[in-house]
C-alpha positions, 0 to 999 in steps of 0.5 A: 500500500502506498504511504501517500496519495497526491492528486494534481487540482490544477492551478498548481494545487495538489491534494495529498492524503496520508493513507493510514489516516485519511488526513488530507493537507493541500499544498499550493505554489507560493505567490513568489513562483506563480502560485496563490499561496493559499496553502503550505508550498512543498518547500514550506512543508520541507522546511516545517518537517525540520522543526516537527521532526526535532520537536517529535524526536524530543518528545520520543526522548522525553517519554523514553527518559520520563521528562516532563514536557511542559511545553514546546513551541516553535517559529520556522523561516525558510530562505529560498535562493535561485539559480536553481530555486532551492531551499538555502536555509532554514531557521527554527527557533524552538521555545521549550519548558521542561518539568523541575525534575530535568537534570542538565544531562537531560537538557543536553540529550534534548539539545543533541536532537537538534542536529540528529533528528532524522530530518536533519540528517536526511537534508542535503548538506547545502541547506544551511540549518540554524536552529535556535534553542530557548529553555523557558 
């Protein structure tokens, strides 16, 4: 079975289905590349995947180590280059609050994830990854 199904809707939009859950997301070309910007662009999803992979991996680590994650929020910024058009830089600013029982070693483990999550390791080395972590 396919993991994902994509259907072109015309006008530079796609409908993408996660086959296991049935969840649907739409993608649209960005306004700076002939699109309407009515949904995430494919490169938006790529950049956002880095942030969400870091946070998800932190969640997995916290569960395994019994670390209380009080909250995690993040902002992601994608910088495009041209000739060829591509993502040149992904900036992610992550704010994390953990329980008072967490140790310095727990924090070090969570910080290590910034450069070792699967998406971070999968992105081309020409894509600069700037990840800022703030403990709140």
